N, CA, C and O atoms as a printed pandas DataFrame, in Angstrom:
     atom_number atom_name residue_name chain_id  residue_number  x_coord  y_coord  z_coord
0              1         N          UNK        A               1  213.980  -30.653   72.055
1              2        CA          UNK        A               1  214.806  -29.476   72.665
2              3         C          UNK        A               1  213.512  -28.579   72.370
3              4         O          UNK        A               1  212.852  -27.975   73.216
4              5         N          UNK        A               2  213.355  -28.609   71.395
5              6        CA          UNK        A               2  212.239  -27.516   70.573
6              7         C          UNK        A               2  210.880  -27.109   72.083
7              8         O          UNK        A               2  210.420  -25.994   72.328
8              9         N          UNK        A               3  210.607  -28.226   72.716
9             10        CA          UNK        A               3  209.365  -27.758   74.292
10            11         C          UNK        A               3  210.282  -26.680   74.986
11            12         O          UNK        A               3  209.736  -25.883   75.749
12            13         N          UNK        A               4  211.379  -26.620   74.813
13            14        CA          UNK        A               4  211.862  -26.155   76.395
14            15         C          UNK        A               4  212.341  -24.308   75.815
15            16         O          UNK        A               4  212.515  -23.403   76.631
16            17         N          UNK        A               5  212.507  -24.070   73.870
17            18        CA          UNK        A               5  212.322  -22.897   73.300
18            19         C          UNK        A               5  211.653  -22.588   73.546
19            20         O          UNK        A               5  211.698  -21.516   74.150
20            21         N          UNK        A               6  209.933  -23.483   73.219
21            22        CA          UNK        A               6  208.805  -22.834   72.994
22            23         C          UNK        A               6  207.851  -21.745   74.869
23            24         O          UNK        A               6  207.018  -20.886   75.159
24            25         N          UNK        A               7  208.781  -22.643   75.443
25            26        CA          UNK        A               7  208.118  -22.829   77.129
26            27         C          UNK        A               7  208.155  -21.268   77.503
27            28         O          UNK        A               7  207.359  -20.435   77.938
28            29         N          UNK        A               8  210.388  -21.339   76.841
29            30        CA          UNK        A               8  210.535  -20.196   77.089
30            31         C          UNK        A               8  209.801  -18.294   77.637
31            32         O          UNK        A               8  209.809  -17.596   78.651
32            33         N          UNK        A               9  209.261  -18.201   76.187
33            34        CA          UNK        A               9  208.809  -17.200   76.334
34            35         C          UNK        A               9  206.961  -17.204   76.517
35            36         O          UNK        A               9  206.227  -16.386   75.961
36            37         N          UNK        A              10  206.618  -18.029   77.184
37            38        CA          UNK        A              10  205.401  -18.078   78.565
38            39         C          UNK        A              10  206.151  -17.759   80.025
39            40         O          UNK        A              10  205.841  -16.942   80.892
40            41         N          UNK        A              11  207.421  -18.857   79.959
41            42        CA          UNK        A              11  208.117  -18.002   81.840
42            43         C          UNK        A              11  208.324  -16.844   81.408
43            44         O          UNK        A              11  208.332  -15.982   82.287
44            45         N          UNK        A              12  208.514  -16.466   80.265
45            46        CA          UNK        A              12  208.919  -14.942   80.531
46            47         C          UNK        A              12  207.823  -13.601   80.520
47            48         O          UNK        A              12  208.065  -12.402   80.381
48            49         N          UNK        A              13  206.840  -14.146   80.676
49            50        CA          UNK        A              13  205.085  -13.720   80.258
50            51         C          UNK        A              13  204.864  -13.779   81.649
51            52         O          UNK        A              13  204.861  -12.626   82.082
52            53         N          UNK        A              14  204.751  -14.279   82.188
53            54        CA          UNK        A              14  204.285  -14.821   83.609
54            55         C          UNK        A              14  204.958  -14.206   85.023
55            56         O          UNK        A              14  204.438  -13.848   86.080
56            57         N          UNK        A              15  206.408  -14.250   84.541
57            58        CA          UNK        A              15  206.866  -13.594   85.195
58            59         C          UNK        A              15  207.208  -12.233   85.263
59            60         O          UNK        A              15  207.697  -11.679   86.247
60            61         N          UNK        A              16  206.797  -11.451   83.641
61            62        CA          UNK        A              16  206.830  -10.454   84.118
62            63         C          UNK        A              16  205.161   -9.896   85.037
63            64         O          UNK        A              16  205.192   -8.923   85.791
64            65         N          UNK        A              17  203.921  -10.644   84.806
65            66        CA          UNK        A              17  203.246  -10.403   85.251
66            67         C          UNK        A              17  203.152  -10.185   86.492
67            68         O          UNK        A              17  202.553   -9.238   87.001
68            69         N          UNK        A              18  203.761  -11.082   87.080
69            70        CA          UNK        A              18  203.902  -11.082   88.689
70            71         C          UNK        A              18  204.788  -10.037   89.078
71            72         O          UNK        A              18  204.378   -9.408   90.053
72            73         N          UNK        A              19  205.575   -9.765   88.740
73            74        CA          UNK        A              19  205.963   -8.125   89.029
74            75         C          UNK        A              19  204.699   -7.164   89.057
75            76         O          UNK        A              19  203.877   -6.915   89.939
76            77         N          UNK        A              20  204.831   -6.799   87.978
77            78        CA          UNK        A              20  203.629   -5.820   87.973
78            79         C          UNK        A              20  202.730   -5.901   89.562
79            80         O          UNK        A              20  202.571   -5.014   90.401
80            81         N          UNK        A              21  202.318   -7.134   89.550
81            82        CA          UNK        A              21  201.318   -7.803   90.903
82            83         C          UNK        A              21  202.046   -7.242   91.681
83            84         O          UNK        A              21  201.510   -6.545   92.543
84            85         N          UNK        A              22  203.604   -7.360   91.638
85            86        CA          UNK        A              22  204.251   -7.108   92.923
86            87         C          UNK        A              22  204.286   -5.294   93.338
87            88         O          UNK        A              22  203.878   -5.007   94.463
88            89         N          UNK        A              23  204.691   -4.325   92.570
89            90        CA          UNK        A              23  204.331   -3.015   92.423
90            91         C          UNK        A              23  203.304   -3.009   92.337
91            92         O          UNK        A              23  203.256   -4.191   91.998
92            93         N          UNK        A              24  202.042   -2.645   92.334
93            94        CA          UNK        A              24  200.908   -2.432   92.802
94            95         C          UNK        A              24  200.972   -3.174   94.062
95            96         O          UNK        A              24  200.959   -2.343   94.970
96            97         N          UNK        A              25  201.035   -4.378   94.529
97            98        CA          UNK        A              25  200.565   -4.448   95.764
98            99         C          UNK        A              25  201.604   -3.746   96.474
99           100         O          UNK        A              25  202.292   -4.757   96.339
100          101         N          UNK        A              26  202.313   -3.015   97.061
101          102        CA          UNK        A              26  202.785   -1.794   97.805
102          103         C          UNK        A              26  202.296   -0.662   97.776
103          104         O          UNK        A              26  202.002    0.150   98.653
104          105         N          UNK        A              27  202.213   -0.674   96.412
105          106        CA          UNK        A              27  201.386    0.953   95.942
106          107         C          UNK        A              27  199.847    0.372   97.055
107          108         O          UNK        A              27  199.594    0.586   98.240
108          109         N          UNK        A              28  199.364   -0.133   96.356
109          110        CA          UNK        A              28  197.621   -0.170   97.533
110          111         C          UNK        A              28  197.839   -0.143   98.512
111          112         O          UNK        A              28  197.022    0.532   99.137
112          113         N          UNK        A              29  199.068   -0.818   99.451
113          114        CA          UNK        A              29  198.767   -0.761  100.522
114          115         C          UNK        A              29  199.422    0.369  101.334
115          116         O          UNK        A              29  199.180    0.578  102.523
116          117         N          UNK        A              30  200.192    1.005  100.649
117          118        CA          UNK        A              30  200.615    2.301  101.568
118          119         C          UNK        A              30  199.261    3.389  100.652
119          120         O          UNK        A              30  198.829    4.064  101.586
120          121         N          UNK        A              31  198.833    3.625   99.959
121          122        CA          UNK        A              31  198.466    4.203   99.785
122          123         C          UNK        A              31  196.671    4.246  100.692
123          124         O          UNK        A              31  195.998    5.230  100.998
124          125         N          UNK        A              32  196.374    2.717  100.897
125          126        CA          UNK        A              32  195.274    2.617  102.044
126          127         C          UNK        A              32  195.450    3.069  103.260
127          128         O          UNK        A              32  194.767    3.935  103.807
128          129         N          UNK        A              33  196.974    2.114  104.008
129          130        CA          UNK        A              33  197.212    2.835  105.265
130          131         C          UNK        A              33  197.129    4.521  104.980
131          132         O          UNK        A              33  196.478    5.161  105.806
132          133         N          UNK        A              34  197.638    5.124  104.067
133          134        CA          UNK        A              34  197.750    6.294  104.166
134          135         C          UNK        A              34  196.281    6.957  104.419
135          136         O          UNK        A              34  195.905    7.837  105.193
136          137         N          UNK        A              35  195.622    6.183  103.459
137          138        CA          UNK        A              35  193.824    7.081  103.818
138          139         C          UNK        A              35  193.300    6.787  104.685
139          140         O          UNK        A              35  192.435    7.588  105.041
140          141         N          UNK        A              36  193.490    5.385  105.631
141          142        CA          UNK        A              36  192.611    5.835  106.436
142          143         C          UNK        A              36  193.440    5.985  108.122
143          144         O          UNK        A              36  193.119    5.656  109.264
144          145         N          UNK        A              37  194.548    6.615  107.538
145          146        CA          UNK        A              37  195.625    7.705  109.020
146          147         C          UNK        A              37  194.533    8.870  108.421
147          148         O          UNK        A              37  193.535    8.746  109.130
148          149         N          UNK        A              38  194.322    9.820  107.541
149          150        CA          UNK        A              38  193.610    9.983  106.639
150          151         C          UNK        A              38  191.734   10.785  106.791
151          152         O          UNK        A              38  190.999   11.733  106.517
152          153         N          UNK        A              39  191.847    9.703  107.324
153          154        CA          UNK        A              39  190.361    9.633  106.963
154          155         C          UNK        A              39  189.990    9.327  108.734
155          156         O          UNK        A              39  188.844    9.546  109.127
156          157         N          UNK        A              40  190.995    8.848  109.648
157          158        CA          UNK        A              40  191.019    8.804  111.228
158          159         C          UNK        A              40  191.249   10.316  111.392
159          160         O          UNK        A              40  190.323   10.814  112.032
160          161         N          UNK        A              41  191.822   10.861  111.164
161          162        CA          UNK        A              41  192.468   12.812  111.637
162          163         C          UNK        A              41  191.197   13.067  111.287
163          164         O          UNK        A              41  190.431   13.047  112.251
164          165         N          UNK        A              42  190.387   13.449  109.582
165          166        CA          UNK        A              42  189.192   13.847  109.461
166          167         C          UNK        A              42  187.993   13.604  109.873
167          168         O          UNK        A              42  186.933   14.195  109.665
168          169         N          UNK        A              43  188.331   12.387  110.669
169          170        CA          UNK        A              43  187.053   12.208  111.926
170          171         C          UNK        A              43  187.415   13.108  112.783
171          172         O          UNK        A              43  186.993   14.264  112.787
172          173         N          UNK        A              44  188.486   12.482  113.822
173          174        CA          UNK        A              44  188.588   13.612  114.903
174          175         C          UNK        A              44  188.623   15.134  114.647
175          176         O          UNK        A              44  188.839   16.035  115.458
176          177         N          UNK        A              45  188.388   15.200  113.469
177          178        CA          UNK        A              45  188.556   16.786  113.199
178          179         C          UNK        A              45  187.112   17.363  113.006
179          180         O          UNK        A              45  186.822   18.534  112.760
180          181         N          UNK        A              46  186.289   16.324  113.166
181          182        CA          UNK        A              46  184.350   16.372  113.034
182          183         C          UNK        A              46  184.303   16.833  111.558
183          184         O          UNK        A              46  183.956   18.004  111.402
184          185         N          UNK        A              47  184.499   16.346  110.802
185          186        CA          UNK        A              47  184.344   15.837  109.265
186          187         C          UNK        A              47  183.544   14.981  108.637
187          188         O          UNK        A              47  183.071   15.042  107.502
188          189         N          UNK        A              48  183.374   13.757  109.907
189          190        CA          UNK        A              48  182.890   12.195  109.156
190          191         C          UNK        A              48  181.476   12.878  108.865
191          192         O          UNK        A              48  181.051   12.276  107.879
192          193         N          UNK        A              49  180.665   13.716  109.195
193          194        CA          UNK        A              49  179.046   14.218  108.418
194          195         C          UNK        A              49  178.893   13.977  106.979
195          196         O          UNK        A              49  178.067   13.404  106.268
196          197         N          UNK        A              50  180.374   14.849  106.746
197          198        CA          UNK        A              50  179.630   15.176  105.153
198          199         C          UNK        A              50  179.839   14.252  104.219
199          200         O          UNK        A              50  180.252   13.110  104.418
200          201         N          UNK        A              51  179.490   14.852  102.958
201          202        CA          UNK        A              51  179.916   13.431  101.885
202          203         C          UNK        A              51  180.555   12.918  101.404
203          204         O          UNK        A              51  180.419   11.765  100.994
204          205         N          UNK        A              52  182.059   14.076  101.231
205          206        CA          UNK        A              52  182.742   14.013  100.555
206          207         C          UNK        A              52  183.678   12.981  101.628
207          208         O          UNK        A              52  184.503   12.173  101.201
208          209         N          UNK        A              53  183.382   13.178  103.041
209          210        CA          UNK        A              53  184.072   11.682  103.854
210          211         C          UNK        A              53  183.326   10.174  103.552
211          212         O          UNK        A              53  183.889    9.080  103.555
212          213         N          UNK        A              54  181.877   10.458  103.288
213          214        CA          UNK        A              54  181.093    9.168  103.087
214          215         C          UNK        A              54  181.844    8.315  102.221
215          216         O          UNK        A              54  182.083    7.112  102.326
216          217         N          UNK        A              55  182.344    9.563  100.900
217          218        CA          UNK        A              55  182.642    9.149   99.332
218          219         C          UNK        A              55  183.724    8.136   99.797
219          220         O          UNK        A              55  183.685    6.910   99.900
220          221         N          UNK        A              56  184.698    9.040  100.044
221          222        CA          UNK        A              56  185.908    8.398  100.685
222          223         C          UNK        A              56  186.073    7.013  102.057
223          224         O          UNK        A              56  187.072    6.349  102.333
224          225         N          UNK        A              57  185.082    6.983  102.501
225          226        CA          UNK        A              57  184.836    5.505  103.612
226          227         C          UNK        A              57  184.377    4.793  102.651
227          228         O          UNK        A              57  184.781    3.632  102.598
228          229         N          UNK        A              58  183.459    5.244  101.670
229          230        CA          UNK        A              58  182.447    3.679  100.679
230          231         C          UNK        A              58  184.124    3.003   99.810
231          232         O          UNK        A              58  184.544    1.847   99.782
232          233         N          UNK        A              59  184.726    4.273   99.207
233          234        CA          UNK        A              59  185.961    4.675   98.535
234          235         C          UNK        A              59  187.111    3.452   99.146
235          236         O          UNK        A              59  187.584    2.741   98.259
236          237         N          UNK        A              60  187.547    3.188  100.463
237          238        CA          UNK        A              60  188.404    2.431  100.974
238          239         C          UNK        A              60  187.995    1.185  101.599
239          240         O          UNK        A              60  188.486    0.439  102.447
240          241         N          UNK        A              61  186.899    1.206  100.878
241          242        CA          UNK        A              61  186.014   -0.123  101.839
242          243         C          UNK        A              61  186.212   -1.102  100.633
243          244         O          UNK        A              61  186.655   -2.248  100.708
244          245         N          UNK        A              62  185.666   -0.218   99.128
245          246        CA          UNK        A              62  186.332   -1.404   98.246
246          247         C          UNK        A              62  188.062   -1.002   97.835
247          248         O          UNK        A              62  188.677   -1.842   97.179
248          249         N          UNK        A              63  188.599   -0.031   98.148
249          250        CA          UNK        A              63  190.085   -0.610   97.400
250          251         C          UNK        A              63  190.053   -1.828   98.689
251          252         O          UNK        A              63  190.548   -2.947   98.554
252          253         N          UNK        A              64  189.599   -1.505   99.512
253          254        CA          UNK        A              64  190.125   -2.772  100.383
254          255         C          UNK        A              64  190.160   -4.225  100.640
255          256         O          UNK        A              64  190.821   -5.015  101.314
256          257         N          UNK        A              65  188.878   -4.245   99.579
257          258        CA          UNK        A              65  187.938   -5.725   98.944
258          259         C          UNK        A              65  189.146   -6.149   97.851
259          260         O          UNK        A              65  189.672   -7.240   97.627
260          261         N          UNK        A              66  189.360   -4.807   97.263
261          262        CA          UNK        A              66  189.941   -5.301   96.136
262          263         C          UNK        A              66  191.415   -5.782   96.479
263          264         O          UNK        A              66  191.804   -6.623   95.669
264          265         N          UNK        A              67  192.168   -5.524   97.288
265          266        CA          UNK        A              67  193.758   -5.772   98.078
266          267         C          UNK        A              67  193.453   -6.937   98.668
267          268         O          UNK        A              67  194.527   -7.438   99.000
268          269         N          UNK        A              68  192.341   -7.813   99.056
269          270        CA          UNK        A              68  192.017   -8.834   99.377
270          271         C          UNK        A              68  192.172   -9.567   98.191
271          272         O          UNK        A              68  193.222  -10.171   97.977
272          273         N          UNK        A              69  190.972   -9.581   97.173
273          274        CA          UNK        A              69  191.168  -10.761   95.688
274          275         C          UNK        A              69  192.261  -10.288   95.027
275          276         O          UNK        A              69  192.761  -10.987   94.146
276          277         N          UNK        A              70  192.785   -9.067   95.338
277          278        CA          UNK        A              70  194.653   -9.052   94.165
278          279         C          UNK        A              70  194.310   -8.458   93.243
279          280         O          UNK        A              70  194.896   -8.800   92.215
280          281         N          UNK        A              71  193.200   -7.262   93.070
281          282        CA          UNK        A              71  193.323   -6.213   92.315
282          283         C          UNK        A              71  194.187   -5.572   92.714
283          284         O          UNK        A              71  193.200   -5.295   93.395
284          285         N          UNK        A              72  194.962   -5.059   93.002
285          286        CA          UNK        A              72  195.895   -3.866   93.482
286          287         C          UNK        A              72  196.305   -2.664   92.434
287          288         O          UNK        A              72  196.882   -1.621   92.743
288          289         N          UNK        A              73  195.938   -2.996   91.334
289          290        CA          UNK        A              73  195.730   -1.330   90.425
290          291         C          UNK        A              73  194.159   -0.611   91.012
291          292         O          UNK        A              73  193.865    0.543   91.324
292          293         N          UNK        A              74  193.435   -1.785   90.983
293          294        CA          UNK        A              74  192.042   -1.083   91.418
294          295         C          UNK        A              74  191.616   -0.540   92.815
295          296         O          UNK        A              74  190.655    0.211   92.986
296          297         N          UNK        A              75  192.308   -0.932   93.640
297          298        CA          UNK        A              75  193.260   -0.920   94.504
298          299         C          UNK        A              75  193.335    0.179   94.767
299          300         O          UNK        A              75  192.398    0.802   95.267
300          301         N          UNK        A              76  194.914    0.878   94.385
301          302        CA          UNK        A              76  194.912    1.811   94.286
302          303         C          UNK        A              76  194.434    3.048   94.088
303          304         O          UNK        A              76  194.481    3.976   94.896
304          305         N          UNK        A              77  193.706    3.067   92.380
305          306        CA          UNK        A              77  193.146    4.573   92.232
306          307         C          UNK        A              77  191.935    4.385   93.164
307          308         O          UNK        A              77  191.674    5.535   93.516
308          309         N          UNK        A              78  190.674    3.198   94.009
309          310        CA          UNK        A              78  190.477    3.789   94.662
310          311         C          UNK        A              78  190.749    3.972   96.289
311          312         O          UNK        A              78  190.030    4.061   97.284
312          313         N          UNK        A              79  192.026    3.979   96.052
313          314        CA          UNK        A              79  192.662    4.545   97.931
314          315         C          UNK        A              79  193.192    6.156   97.238
315          316         O          UNK        A              79  192.853    7.083   97.974
316          317         N          UNK        A              80  193.798    6.509   96.220
317          318        CA          UNK        A              80  193.726    7.945   95.748
318          319         C          UNK        A              80  192.714    8.788   95.559
319          320         O          UNK        A              80  192.685    9.998   95.783
320          321         N          UNK        A              81  191.700    7.934   95.041
321          322        CA          UNK        A              81  190.167    8.393   94.696
322          323         C          UNK        A              81  190.088    8.747   96.482
323          324         O          UNK        A              81  189.964    9.955   96.682
324          325         N          UNK        A              82  190.115    8.298   97.160
325          326        CA          UNK        A              82  189.457    8.519   98.554
326          327         C          UNK        A              82  190.138    9.307   99.208
327          328         O          UNK        A              82  189.438    9.942   99.997
328          329         N          UNK        A              83  191.697    9.679   99.258
329          330        CA          UNK        A              83  192.137   10.702   99.896
330          331         C          UNK        A              83  191.722   12.255   98.949
331          332         O          UNK        A              83  191.595   13.429   99.298
332          333         N          UNK        A              84  191.623   11.650   97.826
333          334        CA          UNK        A              84  190.732   13.141   97.225
334          335         C          UNK        A              84  189.464   13.829   98.429
335          336         O          UNK        A              84  189.338   14.691   99.300
336          337         N          UNK        A              85  188.963   13.101   97.959
337          338        CA          UNK        A              85  187.836   13.398   99.336
338          339         C          UNK        A              85  187.585   13.506  100.113
339          340         O          UNK        A              85  186.577   14.110  100.479
340          341         N          UNK        A              86  188.567   12.845  100.921
341          342        CA          UNK        A              86  189.273   13.100  102.287
342          343         C          UNK        A              86  189.602   14.625  102.493
343          344         O          UNK        A              86  189.172   15.341  103.397
344          345         N          UNK        A              87  190.673   15.067  101.205
345          346        CA          UNK        A              87  190.422   16.042  101.424
346          347         C          UNK        A              87  189.514   17.025  101.329
347          348         O          UNK        A              87  189.251   17.926  102.125
348          349         N          UNK        A              88  189.085   16.781  100.338
349          350        CA          UNK        A              88  187.642   17.894   99.982
350          351         C          UNK        A              88  186.339   17.647  101.266
351          352         O          UNK        A              88  185.258   18.232  101.196
352          353         N          UNK        A              89  186.651   16.817  102.236
353          354        CA          UNK        A              89  186.160   16.466  103.188
354          355         C          UNK        A              89  186.630   17.582  104.057
355          356         O          UNK        A              89  185.870   18.442  104.503
356          357         N          UNK        A              90  188.012   17.532  104.296
357          358        CA          UNK        A              90  188.212   18.406  104.879
358          359         C          UNK        A              90  188.323   20.096  104.753
359          360         O          UNK        A              90  188.503   20.880  105.685
360          361         N          UNK        A              91  188.178   20.385  103.455
361          362        CA          UNK        A              91  188.313   21.523  103.462
362          363         C          UNK        A              91  186.804   22.460  103.120
363          364         O          UNK        A              91  186.365   23.542  102.731
364          365         N          UNK        A              92  186.438   21.042  103.627
365          366        CA          UNK        A              92  184.480   21.196  103.822
366          367         C          UNK        A              92  183.074   21.640  102.637
367          368         O          UNK        A              92  182.039   22.305  102.601
368          369         N          UNK        A              93  183.939   20.723  101.773
369          370        CA          UNK        A              93  183.151   20.752  100.664
370          371         C          UNK        A              93  182.905   19.076  100.460
371          372         O          UNK        A              93  182.216   18.662   99.528
């Protein structure tokens, strides 16, 4: 009987960890999708040669890699940073 009470906190911690991964998974997917679309738009507008565009492409590639390894928090951060550089690229910086 005591063993069951000792396992309960462990199971609760594991469930909380899984819930955190799920929320970041959705954020990662949404940010990555938006970043790819914005990058394609920047390319179509002729900004593909800028330094900011290159930085964004590198960050998106890294974010995609993190997504594949289930590092969703890092994926989200990289995708958001990529979107910043895409905006910079489109602004001519």
